[in-house]
C-alpha positions as CSV (number, residue, x, y, z in Angstrom):
1,M,124.6,-69.8,85.6
2,A,124.5,-67.6,83.1
3,A,123.4,-70.7,80.5
4,L,120.8,-71.5,82.9
5,A,119.2,-67.8,83.1
6,A,119.0,-67.8,79.6
7,G,117.8,-71.1,78.8
8,A,115.2,-69.8,81.5
9,M,114.0,-66.8,79.8
10,F,113.9,-68.3,76.2
11,F,112.0,-71.3,77.7
12,R,109.0,-69.0,79.2
13,N,109.5,-66.6,75.9
14,W,108.9,-69.9,74.0
15,R,105.9,-71.1,76.5
16,E,104.2,-67.8,76.0
17,E,104.4,-67.0,72.0
18,G,101.5,-68.6,69.8
19,P,101.7,-69.2,66.0
20,S,102.6,-66.0,63.5
21,V,99.6,-64.5,61.3
22,Y,100.4,-62.6,57.8
23,V,97.8,-59.6,57.7
24,E,97.5,-58.2,54.2
25,F,97.4,-54.1,54.2
26,A,96.8,-51.5,51.2
27,S,99.7,-49.8,53.4
28,A,101.2,-49.9,56.9
29,P,102.4,-46.8,57.8
30,G,103.9,-46.7,61.4
31,I,104.2,-50.2,61.7
32,K,107.9,-51.0,62.6
33,P,108.9,-54.7,63.4
34,E,109.7,-55.8,67.0
35,K,108.2,-52.4,67.7
36,T,104.4,-51.9,66.6
37,L,102.2,-54.4,69.3
38,L,99.1,-55.7,68.7
39,Y,96.1,-55.1,70.7
40,Y,92.9,-57.0,71.9
41,R,90.2,-55.5,74.3
42,G,93.3,-53.2,75.5
43,V,95.7,-55.9,76.5
44,V,98.8,-56.8,74.3
45,A,97.9,-59.8,72.5
46,G,101.5,-59.7,69.8
47,M,103.9,-58.1,68.2
48,V,104.9,-57.3,64.5
49,T,108.0,-59.2,63.6
50,G,107.9,-58.5,60.2
51,V,107.0,-55.8,57.7
52,Q,107.9,-56.5,54.1
53,L,105.9,-55.5,50.2
54,D,104.2,-58.3,48.4
55,K,105.8,-59.2,44.6
56,N,103.9,-56.7,42.7
57,L,105.1,-53.8,44.9
58,D,100.8,-53.1,45.9
59,K,100.5,-54.6,48.6
60,V,102.0,-54.4,52.6
61,V,102.5,-57.8,54.5
62,V,103.0,-57.8,58.1
63,R,103.7,-60.6,60.0
64,V,102.8,-60.4,64.0
65,R,103.9,-63.1,66.4
66,L,100.6,-63.7,68.6
67,K,101.0,-64.1,72.6
68,K,99.7,-68.2,73.6
69,Y,97.2,-66.8,75.2
70,A,96.0,-65.2,72.0
71,E,96.1,-67.6,69.6
72,D,92.2,-67.9,68.7
73,L,92.6,-64.7,67.3
74,A,94.0,-67.2,64.3
75,R,90.6,-67.7,63.3
76,Q,88.7,-67.3,59.9
77,G,86.9,-63.9,60.5
78,T,89.1,-62.2,62.9
79,L,89.4,-58.5,61.5
80,F,93.1,-56.8,62.3
81,W,93.5,-52.6,61.4
82,I,95.7,-50.0,62.1
83,D,95.0,-47.9,64.7
84,Q,96.6,-44.4,63.9
85,P,94.9,-40.8,64.4
86,V,92.1,-39.6,62.3
87,F,91.1,-36.0,63.4
88,N,87.3,-35.6,61.3
89,L,84.1,-34.0,62.8
90,A,82.3,-37.7,61.9
91,K,84.4,-39.7,64.6
92,P,87.9,-38.9,65.7
93,S,90.0,-41.6,66.5
94,G,93.6,-43.4,67.4
95,I,94.2,-40.3,70.1
96,Q,96.3,-42.8,72.2
97,S,98.6,-43.2,69.0
98,L,99.8,-40.1,69.7
99,I,101.2,-41.3,72.6
100,D,102.1,-44.7,72.1
101,G,102.2,-44.6,68.0
102,N,100.6,-46.4,65.6
103,S,99.6,-50.1,66.5
104,L,97.4,-53.1,65.2
105,Q,94.2,-53.5,66.4
106,A,91.7,-57.2,66.0
107,K,88.1,-58.1,66.1
108,K,88.0,-61.8,67.2
109,G,86.6,-63.9,64.7
110,S,84.4,-67.7,64.9
111,G,86.0,-69.9,62.0
112,N,88.2,-72.3,60.9
113,Y,91.9,-71.6,62.3
114,S,94.0,-69.4,59.7
115,Y,96.9,-67.8,59.4
116,Y,96.2,-65.5,56.5
117,F,94.3,-62.5,56.5
118,V,93.2,-58.8,54.6
119,G,93.4,-55.8,57.1
120,S,91.0,-53.7,57.1
121,N,91.0,-49.8,56.3
122,E,88.2,-49.1,58.6
123,I,87.7,-49.5,61.9
124,P,84.2,-51.2,62.9
125,I,81.2,-50.3,64.2
126,D,81.9,-52.2,67.6
127,P,84.9,-53.9,67.8
128,L,84.0,-55.9,70.7
129,E,80.3,-57.8,69.8
130,G,79.6,-59.8,66.8
131,D,78.9,-59.1,63.6
132,P,76.9,-55.7,62.9
133,L,74.4,-55.2,61.0
134,F,75.0,-53.4,57.3
135,V,72.0,-52.3,54.6
136,R,71.6,-50.3,52.0
137,L,69.8,-46.9,51.5
138,Q,69.1,-46.1,47.9
139,A,66.6,-43.3,46.1
140,D,67.0,-41.5,42.8
141,S,69.0,-38.3,44.3
142,I,71.0,-39.5,48.0
143,P,70.4,-36.5,50.3
144,F,73.5,-34.9,51.6
145,V,75.5,-36.7,54.1
146,E,79.2,-37.4,54.5
147,T,80.3,-41.1,55.8
148,G,80.6,-41.1,59.7
149,S,77.1,-39.5,59.8
150,E,74.8,-40.6,62.2
151,V,71.6,-42.8,62.3
152,T,69.0,-41.9,65.0
153,F,65.5,-44.0,65.7
154,R,63.8,-41.6,67.8
155,G,66.6,-39.2,68.4
156,L,69.0,-42.0,69.8
157,S,71.9,-42.5,67.8
158,V,72.3,-46.5,66.8
159,G,74.6,-46.3,63.7
160,I,76.5,-44.7,61.3
161,V,76.6,-43.8,57.5
162,R,79.6,-46.4,56.6
163,S,80.0,-45.7,53.1
164,K,78.4,-43.7,49.8
165,G,79.3,-44.8,45.9
166,I,77.5,-45.9,43.0
167,D,76.4,-49.4,42.2
168,E,76.2,-51.6,39.2
169,N,73.2,-50.0,38.0
170,G,74.6,-46.6,38.4
171,A,72.4,-45.8,41.1
172,P,73.6,-43.9,44.4
173,Y,73.7,-45.4,47.9
174,L,74.5,-45.3,51.4
175,E,75.9,-47.7,53.0
176,I,74.8,-47.7,56.9
177,G,76.2,-50.1,60.0
178,F,73.9,-50.6,63.2
179,A,76.0,-52.3,66.3
180,K,74.8,-56.1,67.2
181,H,72.5,-54.7,70.3
182,Y,70.4,-51.9,67.9
183,A,70.3,-54.6,65.3
184,N,66.6,-55.5,66.4
185,L,65.4,-52.3,66.2
186,V,65.9,-52.2,62.3
187,R,62.7,-54.0,60.9
188,S,61.3,-54.7,57.1
189,N,59.0,-51.8,57.3
190,A,61.6,-49.5,58.6
191,R,61.3,-46.2,56.9
192,F,64.4,-43.8,56.3
193,W,64.7,-40.3,55.9
194,A,67.2,-37.2,55.7
195,L,67.4,-35.4,58.8
196,P,67.0,-31.6,58.0
197,P,70.6,-29.8,59.1
198,W,67.9,-27.1,60.7
199,S,64.2,-26.7,60.5
200,M,61.8,-23.8,61.5
201,R,58.2,-23.4,62.1
202,M,56.2,-20.4,62.2
203,G,52.5,-19.5,63.1
204,S,50.4,-17.4,64.9
205,G,52.9,-15.9,67.5
206,V,55.4,-18.9,67.2
207,F,58.4,-18.7,65.4
208,Q,60.8,-21.9,66.3
209,L,64.4,-22.8,64.8
210,D,65.7,-26.0,65.4
211,V,69.3,-27.7,65.1
212,H,69.1,-31.3,66.0
213,S,72.7,-31.2,66.4
214,L,76.1,-29.4,65.9
215,K,77.2,-33.0,63.8
216,T,73.9,-33.1,62.1
217,F,74.2,-29.6,61.0
218,L,77.4,-29.9,59.9
219,L,77.4,-33.7,58.2
220,G,73.7,-34.4,57.6
221,G,72.0,-37.7,59.0
222,I,69.6,-39.9,58.5
223,A,66.3,-41.4,61.0
224,F,64.2,-44.3,60.7
225,D,61.1,-45.4,62.2
226,Y,58.2,-47.2,61.1
227,F,55.0,-46.6,61.2
228,G,52.4,-49.3,62.0
229,P,53.0,-52.6,63.4
230,Q,56.3,-53.7,63.2
231,G,57.5,-55.9,60.7
232,E,60.5,-59.0,61.0
233,P,63.9,-58.2,61.8
234,A,65.8,-56.8,59.0
235,K,68.3,-58.7,57.6
236,S,72.8,-57.6,56.7
237,G,72.6,-57.0,53.0
238,G,69.2,-55.7,52.4
239,S,68.3,-52.2,50.9
240,Y,65.8,-49.8,51.7
241,S,64.1,-46.5,50.3
242,V,65.3,-43.2,51.4
243,F,63.2,-40.3,51.8
244,P,64.2,-36.4,51.6
245,D,61.9,-35.9,54.6
246,K,59.9,-37.6,57.5
247,E,56.9,-36.6,56.4
248,A,57.5,-38.4,53.0
249,A,58.8,-41.1,55.2
250,M,55.0,-41.5,56.8
251,A,53.4,-41.6,53.6
252,V,52.6,-45.6,53.3
253,S,49.8,-46.1,52.0
254,D,48.9,-47.8,48.2
255,P,49.4,-44.8,45.7
256,I,45.4,-43.7,44.8
257,T,45.5,-41.3,41.5
258,L,43.9,-37.9,41.4
259,E,42.4,-36.1,38.4
260,F,41.9,-32.2,38.6
261,R,41.3,-30.0,35.9
262,N,43.9,-27.5,36.7
263,G,47.1,-28.7,38.7
264,Q,48.7,-25.1,39.6
265,G,50.3,-25.3,42.6
266,L,51.3,-28.5,43.6
267,C,54.8,-29.5,43.8
268,E,55.8,-33.2,44.0
269,G,57.1,-34.0,47.2
270,M,56.0,-31.6,49.2
271,T,52.3,-30.6,48.6
272,Q,50.3,-32.1,51.7
273,I,47.0,-33.7,51.4
274,R,44.7,-32.5,54.5
275,Y,41.7,-34.4,57.1
276,L,39.9,-31.3,59.3
277,G,42.9,-29.2,58.7
278,L,45.4,-31.7,59.5
279,P,47.9,-33.4,57.2
280,V,47.6,-36.9,56.8
281,G,49.4,-38.0,53.1
282,L,51.9,-36.7,50.6
283,V,51.2,-35.5,46.8
284,E,54.1,-38.0,45.3
285,K,54.2,-37.6,41.6
286,V,52.3,-35.0,39.0
287,V,52.2,-35.6,35.6
288,P,50.2,-33.7,32.6
289,G,47.7,-35.6,31.1
290,E,44.8,-35.5,28.0
291,G,43.3,-32.1,29.1
292,K,44.0,-32.7,32.9
293,V,46.2,-33.3,35.7
294,L,47.3,-36.8,37.3
295,V,48.4,-36.8,40.7
296,T,49.4,-39.8,43.0
297,A,49.9,-39.3,46.7
298,R,50.0,-41.6,49.4
299,L,48.0,-41.5,52.6
300,R,49.8,-42.0,56.2
301,D,49.2,-45.6,58.1
302,G,45.9,-45.3,59.6
303,Y,43.8,-43.0,57.3
304,D,42.9,-45.9,54.2
305,Y,38.9,-44.6,55.2
306,L,39.7,-41.9,53.3
307,R,40.3,-43.7,50.2
308,R,36.3,-45.2,50.5
309,R,34.6,-44.0,47.1
310,G,32.5,-41.2,47.3
311,S,35.4,-39.5,49.1
312,V,35.9,-35.5,47.8
313,F,39.8,-34.3,46.8
314,S,39.7,-30.7,46.4
315,I,42.9,-28.2,46.0
316,V,42.8,-25.6,48.3
317,R,44.2,-22.1,47.1
318,P,44.0,-18.7,48.4
319,Q,40.7,-16.9,47.4
320,I,39.3,-13.3,47.8
321,E,35.6,-12.5,47.1
322,L,33.0,-10.1,48.2
323,Q,32.0,-11.9,51.1
324,K,34.3,-14.6,51.5
325,I,38.3,-14.6,51.6
326,S,39.5,-18.2,52.1
327,G,42.7,-20.3,52.0
328,L,45.3,-17.3,53.5
329,E,47.1,-20.1,55.4
330,T,48.4,-21.2,52.2
331,L,50.5,-18.2,51.4
332,V,52.5,-19.6,54.1
333,S,52.0,-23.4,54.6
334,G,51.4,-24.1,50.5
335,I,48.5,-25.1,48.5
336,Y,47.2,-28.3,49.5
337,I,44.7,-31.2,49.0
338,D,41.2,-31.2,51.2
339,C,39.8,-34.6,51.5
340,I,36.3,-35.1,52.8
341,P,35.5,-39.0,53.2
342,G,32.8,-40.7,51.2
343,Q,30.4,-42.8,53.1
344,G,30.9,-46.0,50.7
345,G,32.3,-49.4,51.9
346,D,35.0,-50.1,49.1
347,L,38.1,-48.8,49.1
348,A,38.9,-47.1,45.7
349,G,42.4,-46.2,44.1
350,K,41.2,-43.5,41.4
351,F,39.4,-40.2,42.3
352,L,38.2,-37.5,40.4
353,G,39.2,-34.3,41.8
354,S,37.7,-30.8,42.4
355,N,38.3,-26.9,43.6
356,Q,37.4,-25.6,46.8
357,A,34.2,-24.2,45.7
358,E,32.7,-27.7,44.4
359,A,33.6,-29.3,47.2
360,D,32.1,-26.8,49.5
361,L,29.0,-27.4,47.6
362,L,29.3,-31.4,47.8
363,E,29.3,-30.8,51.5
364,D,26.5,-28.3,51.9
365,A,24.4,-31.0,49.9
366,A,25.3,-33.8,51.5
367,G,22.1,-34.9,54.1
368,T,19.8,-32.2,52.8
369,F,16.6,-31.6,51.4
370,E,16.5,-31.0,47.6
371,I,14.0,-28.6,45.9
372,R,14.1,-27.1,42.5
373,L,13.4,-23.0,41.5
374,T,12.7,-22.2,37.7
375,S,13.2,-18.6,36.5
376,P,13.1,-17.6,33.3
377,S,16.4,-16.0,33.4
378,T,18.9,-14.9,36.2
379,K,22.0,-14.4,37.2
380,I,22.5,-16.1,40.5
381,S,25.0,-18.9,40.2
382,P,25.8,-22.1,42.7
383,G,27.0,-21.0,45.9
384,T,23.7,-18.8,46.3
385,P,23.0,-18.6,49.9
386,I,19.1,-19.7,50.6
387,L,17.7,-17.0,53.6
388,Y,15.2,-17.2,56.0
389,R,14.7,-14.2,58.0
390,G,18.0,-13.1,57.6
391,L,19.3,-16.6,58.5
392,K,21.1,-18.6,56.2
393,V,19.3,-22.3,55.8
394,G,20.4,-23.5,52.5
395,V,22.6,-23.0,49.2
396,I,22.3,-23.4,45.7
397,T,24.6,-26.1,44.3
398,R,23.7,-26.1,40.9
399,K,22.4,-24.1,37.6
400,A,21.2,-26.0,34.6
401,L,18.8,-25.1,31.8
402,G,15.5,-27.2,32.0
403,K,14.7,-29.5,29.5
404,N,13.0,-27.1,26.4
405,G,15.7,-24.5,27.4
406,S,13.0,-22.0,27.9
407,S,14.0,-22.0,31.7
408,V,16.7,-21.8,34.4
409,V,16.7,-24.6,36.8
410,L,18.5,-24.0,40.0
411,T,18.9,-26.9,42.1
412,T,18.7,-26.0,46.1
413,S,19.7,-27.9,49.3
414,I,18.0,-27.2,52.7
415,R,19.4,-27.9,55.9
416,N,17.3,-30.6,57.1
417,E,15.9,-29.0,60.5
418,Y,14.7,-26.5,58.5
419,A,12.7,-28.8,55.4
420,P,9.4,-28.6,57.8
421,L,9.5,-24.2,56.6
422,L,8.5,-25.3,53.3
423,R,5.1,-26.0,51.9
424,E,3.0,-26.1,48.7
425,N,2.3,-22.1,48.5
426,T,5.8,-21.3,49.6
427,R,7.7,-18.4,47.7
428,F,11.0,-17.6,46.6
429,W,12.0,-14.6,45.1
430,N,15.8,-12.2,44.4
431,I,17.3,-10.5,46.8
432,S,20.1,-9.6,45.0
433,G,21.7,-6.5,44.4
434,V,21.8,-3.1,46.4
435,K,18.6,-1.6,47.0
436,I,19.1,2.2,47.0
437,S,15.3,4.4,48.6
438,G,15.2,8.1,50.2
439,G,13.1,11.4,50.1
440,L,13.9,14.9,50.3
441,I,16.2,14.6,54.0
442,S,17.6,10.7,54.0
443,L,19.1,8.3,51.9
444,N,19.1,4.5,52.5
445,V,21.4,2.4,51.0
446,Q,20.9,-1.5,51.8
447,A,23.3,-4.5,50.2
448,S,20.8,-7.8,51.2
449,A,23.1,-10.0,51.0
450,F,27.1,-10.4,50.1
451,E,27.9,-14.0,49.3
452,S,30.9,-15.3,48.3
453,R,30.3,-15.1,44.3
454,G,28.9,-11.8,44.2
455,L,25.7,-9.6,45.4
456,G,23.1,-11.8,45.8
457,G,21.4,-14.3,47.7
458,V,17.6,-15.9,47.6
459,E,15.0,-15.6,50.3
460,F,11.7,-17.6,51.2
461,A,8.5,-17.1,53.1
462,T,5.8,-19.4,53.8
463,P,2.4,-18.3,54.6
464,A,0.5,-19.2,58.7
465,G,-1.7,-22.0,58.9
466,P,-3.3,-23.9,56.5
467,A,-2.8,-21.1,53.9
468,G,0.2,-22.7,53.7
469,G,-0.6,-25.8,52.2
470,E,0.6,-29.5,52.7
471,T,4.2,-30.5,53.3
472,V,6.7,-31.1,50.0
473,K,8.9,-34.3,48.9
474,P,12.0,-33.6,47.9
475,R,13.2,-31.8,44.2
476,H,9.9,-30.1,45.1
477,A,9.7,-27.4,42.0
478,Y,8.8,-23.5,42.9
479,D,8.9,-20.7,41.0
480,L,12.2,-17.8,41.8
481,Y,10.4,-14.1,41.6
482,D,12.5,-11.4,41.2
483,S,11.0,-9.5,43.9
484,P,8.2,-10.2,46.6
485,R,5.2,-8.8,47.2
486,K,4.7,-7.2,50.3
487,E,2.1,-9.7,52.2
488,W,4.9,-12.1,51.6
489,L,7.1,-10.2,54.3
490,L,4.3,-10.3,56.6
491,W,4.2,-14.2,56.6
492,T,5.3,-15.5,59.8
493,P,4.6,-19.2,60.1
494,T,5.8,-21.6,63.1
495,A,8.3,-24.4,61.8
496,S,6.2,-27.3,63.6
497,G,8.2,-30.5,63.6
498,A,11.5,-28.4,62.7
499,R,14.2,-29.4,65.6
């Protein structure tokens, strides 16, 4: 009876046992023959039956006897790793092994039958699914992130940083992995950037400090998205650039080149391009040329119309003058490049930049009625306002010598709605400076106009009725007088045809 019982037990064990496989590891801490178990999906799938060193004493070969129901693990592509306690901020693992001891874990492959495997030193991203997606991120200098840091898509954690190192060309890289069910989120046009440990926003009555997560604060993190139409699904082994921040990642257009006479305050990767006060692009590179500064910039998706011919790019800096204070926001946000879109249909890749004052003059001159003022000599400069009854109706946009050099010609732009005020007999005079008048018991000090270039301005008047003469054509020339006559100040015509 004892012999029959022993034979039955032997037969049952033989029937339940599968083939033996050999797994190679760099080391095998805590692995003991006839004690250490192999688990697959939390179920015992085999037992370690032997542990020995190879001939060179460099590797450890572990022999594992599989269960009959788990013999399908003996296929190419099956991954084996040692489950042991790992304590780190990125991803603690192997906590159960503190109680049960170290064990072997497996992830099933799908190749032909095989009985020799090389074990993994890392836990796979998703032990229960198919092959994960691995891509590389490269940059001249990779951001501060540690192995195990999260990779997020629109706030959702979808991958982790698997490793970082130096490739064969000496360039640093990060290798990141995505579980199979998240792999479809990664597209060929994905843009990756480093998540800052914290961010701060300041404004009028606003102070906000944001921390994405404690893990990101301690280990760093990577985020990605695509700006514009979705591209094709990414392939494992692909390579992407990683940008220092989201703003740089959003600048996806073809590069444009801007030429400036002075690049003071421009910073690579920090200076914004703005349109109507909103950020639409970023300066990528700033290099000096022959007597000029060359700026390479990119625009965000959807703003290609800012690359039309005739667009004006100007540097906005803090500016304090007698009447005009501007650009003070740059003391907090930094110097930026303002854009005024052109009217041309063709796109261009190179533009001549200007300063803010020149850009303001170009904007004032757009869609206006242009005339010329001639004077033997004047200190009035571009930017001086043109006034009618104390109301600004235009601006002087250019100043140049006449053809024979005996006079100064001021090119003036009058807004179209006020152009009907101009007639052949219209008179212009200089109201610059401070006028002082008084008597024995009174003193009157008047500053007629304070404008952006100093004290000064130009005013005009037109006789009423037929005395005003015929209407004038663009670029009509008038004389500029030093002071008005008394009767000019009494002219009060109506602007017939004015809107």
